[in-house]
N, C-alpha and C positions, 0 to 999 in steps of 0.2 A: 732223546730228554737229557742224558748225560753231558752231551756235547756242547748242546744248548746253555746248560748250567753253566760248564767250566768256558764256554765264550765268553758269558754276561761277565762271569767273574773275571775273567782276564778283561775284558773291556772297561768295567768298574776298575781295577788295577793301572789300567796305562791311563785313563784320566785323573786319576789321584795322582798317580807319579808323574805326569805330563812336564815336561820343563825340567825334571831334578836330573842330577847326573850321581854317578858312584865316585867314589875318590880316584879311580883311574880315569875318568871321564866319560865313561859309557853311559847310555841313558839307563835310568834307574829301573824299567821294566824289564830287565833281562833278569835281575835278580830274583823277582817272586816266580820268576817262568822256571828260571832253573831251582830253587825251593822247590818247585813242585814236581819238576822231571826227580829231585832227588827223594823226596817223598813217593813218589811214584816206583821207585824200584825196591821198594818195600812194602808198598799197600796200595790196592786196588780201589779203595775207600773212596767213593766221589767227594764227601763230605770235607776229607783231608785235604785233597787236591783244591778244594775251592779254598778253603781254609788258608792252605800254603800260599796261594796268588795272591789274598788277600791280608796276609798278616801284617804287613805295616800301615794298612790305608788309615784306620784312625788313627796313629799318630802322624800320618804325613799328609794329610786333608781333610776334609771337613766332613768325611765319611762316619757317620755314628753306629754303633752296635746295634741301634735301631733299626735303623735302615738294613742294616746287614742281615739282621733276622726275618726283617718281612722279605725280603730276597730270597734268604738262603736256608732260613729253620734258624733255630734254637742252638742246634749241636756246632754250626758253622759260625756263629754270632759268637757265643762263649767262649770259642777255641781263641777265635778272633781277639776277643776282650783281655781272655789271658795272657797271650802273647804280647800285647802293647803295655807299656810302660806307662804306669800314671804320671804325673804332673810331678810329685815328691820324686821319685825315682830321677826320672827325665834330668831333673835338674841338676843330679848330683855328677860329680866328676866321672870320666869312664870307668876308672877303676873301682869305685866304689860302688859305680851304677852295674859295673858286671859282677861284684860281688854278690849284690843284693838279688841279682838273676839267679843266680849259681843259687841261692839259699831260697829263690821263690821256685825254680823249677824242678830241685831235689824232690817236692812233694807234689808237684804236677801230674795231670792225669798222661799217661802215656801216649795221648794223641797229640796233645801240646809237647810232650817232651820230644817227640819223632819231630814236629814242625821244627820246634828249635835246634834241634839238633843240625837238620837240614838247612836252615838259614846259617849256623854259626860252619856248617862245612864250606857251604858257599862263601860264607866272608873271607874265612881262610883263604879258599882255594882266591877269589879275588886277589888277597894281601900275597899271595906266592905268585902269581902273574904277574903282578903288578910291582913286585918288590923293591924293585929300583926307583922308581917314579913317585914312589909311597913316601913322605918324611919319616924320618929315620924313627923319631919318638915313637911316633902310630905304628910303624912295623916291629917296632920292639916290646913296646907294651899290648898293645891290643891280643895278639893271637893267644897270649898265657892266660888272659881274661877269658877272651873266646872259649879257650880249652877247658877252664874249669867250668865254664856252662855245659859245655859238652858233657865232660864228666858227670856232671850231675844228670843227665840226660841218659845215662848210658841203658837205664832199664828199658827205653823203647826199641834200641835195636844195635846190638853187639856188631853186625856188619856196619852200620855207620860209624858207630864208636871207633873202630879198626880204621876205617877211612880217615877218621878226622884225626886220629892218631898220626897216620902216616902223613898227612897233611901239614901236620905242627910240628913232626920231625923233620921234613923240609924244609920247612920256614925258619926252625933253630940252625939247621945245617946253613943255611944262607946268611943266617946272623953270626955264624962263626965263620963266614967266607968259605965255604965247600960250598962245590956247586952239587946239589943233591940230582939224582935220577927223577925224569920229568914223571909225572902222574899221570 
């Protein structure tokens, strides 16, 4: 049953992100898969793994919270809905959007914080890996804003917070022209 639900969630995420690419050029579906794997390192809870896979589907497709609820239950639907930016926040410039997210996630349930922190870890890892091919403005602004969100989510996992801190330090080292040790 567990594998079937996770496989269904993956298939839905794959369809929702069909044709989408990350800034570094890779297929978008790799992002929610990695977020789920990060979450899996600190939780065995199936609903959290499913929500991690689906965390961007409402924003990036015609998937609805109602449909997620009917397929996976209220807990998954509530987490995914919480992780989805509403239209007002989505229209803000990135720096303002991330500042609002940091405020929002500071008081979020721990399950939500855990997935959001995993999301930011993967985003910052992608920046670290693709640093030299990303626009300078993006790679200099996004990590600090993402790390503010990580700080807000710190109650969810000290281990993931430490990992995010290490990645952020490596990005800052690259910005300063220093080659950091690999993660």
